mmCIF file of the C-alpha atoms, coordinates in Angstrom:
data_MODEL
# 
_entry.id   MODEL 
# 
loop_
_atom_site.group_PDB 
_atom_site.id 
_atom_site.type_symbol 
_atom_site.label_atom_id 
_atom_site.label_alt_id 
_atom_site.label_comp_id 
_atom_site.label_asym_id 
_atom_site.label_entity_id 
_atom_site.label_seq_id 
_atom_site.pdbx_PDB_ins_code 
_atom_site.Cartn_x 
_atom_site.Cartn_y 
_atom_site.Cartn_z 
_atom_site.occupancy 
_atom_site.B_iso_or_equiv 
_atom_site.pdbx_formal_charge 
_atom_site.auth_seq_id 
_atom_site.auth_comp_id 
_atom_site.auth_asym_id 
_atom_site.auth_atom_id 
_atom_site.pdbx_PDB_model_num 
ATOM 1  C CA . MET A 1 1  ? -31.227 -18.854 -10.813 1.00 0.00 ? 1  MET A CA 1 
ATOM 2  C CA . ASN A 1 2  ? -27.885 -19.110 -13.634 1.00 0.00 ? 2  ASN A CA 1 
ATOM 3  C CA . ILE A 1 3  ? -24.259 -19.723 -12.478 1.00 0.00 ? 3  ILE A CA 1 
ATOM 4  C CA . LYS A 1 4  ? -22.832 -16.963 -11.575 1.00 0.00 ? 4  LYS A CA 1 
ATOM 5  C CA . GLU A 1 5  ? -25.346 -16.285 -9.145  1.00 0.00 ? 5  GLU A CA 1 
ATOM 6  C CA . ILE A 1 6  ? -24.654 -19.403 -7.885  1.00 0.00 ? 6  ILE A CA 1 
ATOM 7  C CA . ILE A 1 7  ? -20.749 -18.839 -7.222  1.00 0.00 ? 7  ILE A CA 1 
ATOM 8  C CA . LYS A 1 8  ? -21.785 -15.408 -5.484  1.00 0.00 ? 8  LYS A CA 1 
ATOM 9  C CA . ILE A 1 9  ? -23.622 -17.298 -2.664  1.00 0.00 ? 9  ILE A CA 1 
ATOM 10 C CA . ILE A 1 10 ? -20.752 -19.577 -2.391  1.00 0.00 ? 10 ILE A CA 1 
ATOM 11 C CA . LYS A 1 11 ? -18.305 -16.868 -1.757  1.00 0.00 ? 11 LYS A CA 1 
ATOM 12 C CA . GLU A 1 12 ? -20.435 -14.506 0.338   1.00 0.00 ? 12 GLU A CA 1 
ATOM 13 C CA . TYR A 1 13 ? -20.841 -17.845 2.330   1.00 0.00 ? 13 TYR A CA 1 
ATOM 14 C CA . HIS A 1 14 ? -19.634 -16.684 6.124   1.00 0.00 ? 14 HIS A CA 1 
ATOM 15 C CA . ASN A 1 15 ? -17.267 -19.707 7.500   1.00 0.00 ? 15 ASN A CA 1 
ATOM 16 C CA . PRO A 1 16 ? -18.959 -20.177 11.283  1.00 0.00 ? 16 PRO A CA 1 
ATOM 17 C CA . TYR A 1 17 ? -16.041 -22.257 12.511  1.00 0.00 ? 17 TYR A CA 1 
ATOM 18 C CA . PRO A 1 18 ? -13.302 -20.667 13.853  1.00 0.00 ? 18 PRO A CA 1 
ATOM 19 C CA . SER A 1 19 ? -9.867  -20.398 11.971  1.00 0.00 ? 19 SER A CA 1 
ATOM 20 C CA . ASP A 1 20 ? -7.705  -20.533 14.658  1.00 0.00 ? 20 ASP A CA 1 
ATOM 21 C CA . ILE A 1 21 ? -9.728  -24.025 16.707  1.00 0.00 ? 21 ILE A CA 1 
ATOM 22 C CA . PHE A 1 22 ? -6.199  -26.083 15.924  1.00 0.00 ? 22 PHE A CA 1 
ATOM 23 C CA . SER A 1 23 ? -3.869  -23.272 15.975  1.00 0.00 ? 23 SER A CA 1 
ATOM 24 C CA . TRP A 1 24 ? 0.002   -23.651 15.639  1.00 0.00 ? 24 TRP A CA 1 
ATOM 25 C CA . ASP A 1 25 ? 0.592   -21.864 18.632  1.00 0.00 ? 25 ASP A CA 1 
ATOM 26 C CA . ASN A 1 26 ? -1.762  -23.828 21.301  1.00 0.00 ? 26 ASN A CA 1 
ATOM 27 C CA . HIS A 1 27 ? 0.391   -25.620 23.636  1.00 0.00 ? 27 HIS A CA 1 
ATOM 28 C CA . GLU A 1 28 ? -2.317  -27.378 25.401  1.00 0.00 ? 28 GLU A CA 1 
ATOM 29 C CA . LYS A 1 29 ? -2.775  -31.276 25.166  1.00 0.00 ? 29 LYS A CA 1 
ATOM 30 C CA . LEU A 1 30 ? -5.380  -32.526 22.367  1.00 0.00 ? 30 LEU A CA 1 
ATOM 31 C CA . ASN A 1 31 ? -7.293  -35.639 23.483  1.00 0.00 ? 31 ASN A CA 1 
ATOM 32 C CA . PHE A 1 32 ? -8.795  -37.143 20.391  1.00 0.00 ? 32 PHE A CA 1 
ATOM 33 C CA . ASP A 1 33 ? -8.078  -40.096 17.704  1.00 0.00 ? 33 ASP A CA 1 
ATOM 34 C CA . ARG A 1 34 ? -8.219  -39.968 14.004  1.00 0.00 ? 34 ARG A CA 1 
ATOM 35 C CA . GLY A 1 35 ? -11.657 -41.595 13.945  1.00 0.00 ? 35 GLY A CA 1 
ATOM 36 C CA . ARG A 1 36 ? -12.806 -38.315 15.702  1.00 0.00 ? 36 ARG A CA 1 
ATOM 37 C CA . PHE A 1 37 ? -10.877 -35.832 14.140  1.00 0.00 ? 37 PHE A CA 1 
ATOM 38 C CA . ASN A 1 38 ? -11.849 -37.370 10.845  1.00 0.00 ? 38 ASN A CA 1 
ATOM 39 C CA . LYS A 1 39 ? -15.226 -37.248 11.732  1.00 0.00 ? 39 LYS A CA 1 
ATOM 40 C CA . HIS A 1 40 ? -15.215 -33.299 12.770  1.00 0.00 ? 40 HIS A CA 1 
ATOM 41 C CA . CYS A 1 41 ? -13.612 -32.841 9.068   1.00 0.00 ? 41 CYS A CA 1 
ATOM 42 C CA . PHE A 1 42 ? -16.172 -34.502 7.538   1.00 0.00 ? 42 PHE A CA 1 
ATOM 43 C CA . GLN A 1 43 ? -19.131 -33.127 9.378   1.00 0.00 ? 43 GLN A CA 1 
ATOM 44 C CA . ILE A 1 44 ? -17.246 -29.238 8.800   1.00 0.00 ? 44 ILE A CA 1 
ATOM 45 C CA . VAL A 1 45 ? -17.779 -30.441 5.243   1.00 0.00 ? 45 VAL A CA 1 
ATOM 46 C CA . GLU A 1 46 ? -21.491 -31.617 5.065   1.00 0.00 ? 46 GLU A CA 1 
ATOM 47 C CA . ASN A 1 47 ? -23.062 -28.877 7.411   1.00 0.00 ? 47 ASN A CA 1 
ATOM 48 C CA . MET A 1 48 ? -21.609 -26.251 4.901   1.00 0.00 ? 48 MET A CA 1 
ATOM 49 C CA . ARG A 1 49 ? -22.871 -28.195 2.097   1.00 0.00 ? 49 ARG A CA 1 
ATOM 50 C CA . GLN A 1 50 ? -26.111 -28.166 3.493   1.00 0.00 ? 50 GLN A CA 1 
ATOM 51 C CA . ASP A 1 51 ? -25.993 -24.172 4.613   1.00 0.00 ? 51 ASP A CA 1 
ATOM 52 C CA . ILE A 1 52 ? -25.036 -23.559 0.611   1.00 0.00 ? 52 ILE A CA 1 
ATOM 53 C CA . ILE A 1 53 ? -27.887 -25.694 -0.380  1.00 0.00 ? 53 ILE A CA 1 
ATOM 54 C CA . ASN A 1 54 ? -30.314 -23.984 2.172   1.00 0.00 ? 54 ASN A CA 1 
ATOM 55 C CA . LEU A 1 55 ? -29.704 -20.481 0.660   1.00 0.00 ? 55 LEU A CA 1 
ATOM 56 C CA . ILE A 1 56 ? -29.375 -21.603 -3.103  1.00 0.00 ? 56 ILE A CA 1 
ATOM 57 C CA . GLU A 1 57 ? -32.910 -22.695 -2.493  1.00 0.00 ? 57 GLU A CA 1 
ATOM 58 C CA . GLU A 1 58 ? -34.117 -19.413 -0.145  1.00 0.00 ? 58 GLU A CA 1 
ATOM 59 C CA . LYS A 1 59 ? -32.947 -17.616 -3.080  1.00 0.00 ? 59 LYS A CA 1 
ATOM 60 C CA . CYS A 1 60 ? -34.473 -19.411 -5.686  1.00 0.00 ? 60 CYS A CA 1 
ATOM 61 C CA . GLU A 1 61 ? -37.704 -19.524 -3.513  1.00 0.00 ? 61 GLU A CA 1 
ATOM 62 C CA . LEU A 1 62 ? -37.457 -15.388 -3.276  1.00 0.00 ? 62 LEU A CA 1 
ATOM 63 C CA . LYS A 1 63 ? -37.141 -14.941 -6.901  1.00 0.00 ? 63 LYS A CA 1 
ATOM 64 C CA . LYS A 1 64 ? -40.374 -17.163 -7.557  1.00 0.00 ? 64 LYS A CA 1 
ATOM 65 C CA . SER A 1 65 ? -42.076 -14.905 -5.334  1.00 0.00 ? 65 SER A CA 1 
# 
């Protein structure tokens, strides 16, 4: 797999998180602390990283077959 194929996989990655999860026009009170928000953001990146790795591994396996 070359770098262009890897970049294509990353660009085509579907973001599973809603764009409006913390929208400005939502007036409901949020009830969580910085630690929980930090963990949430950290998990988003970790989940995305694992999804991209899985996609690359799948593409490599398909080419071997």
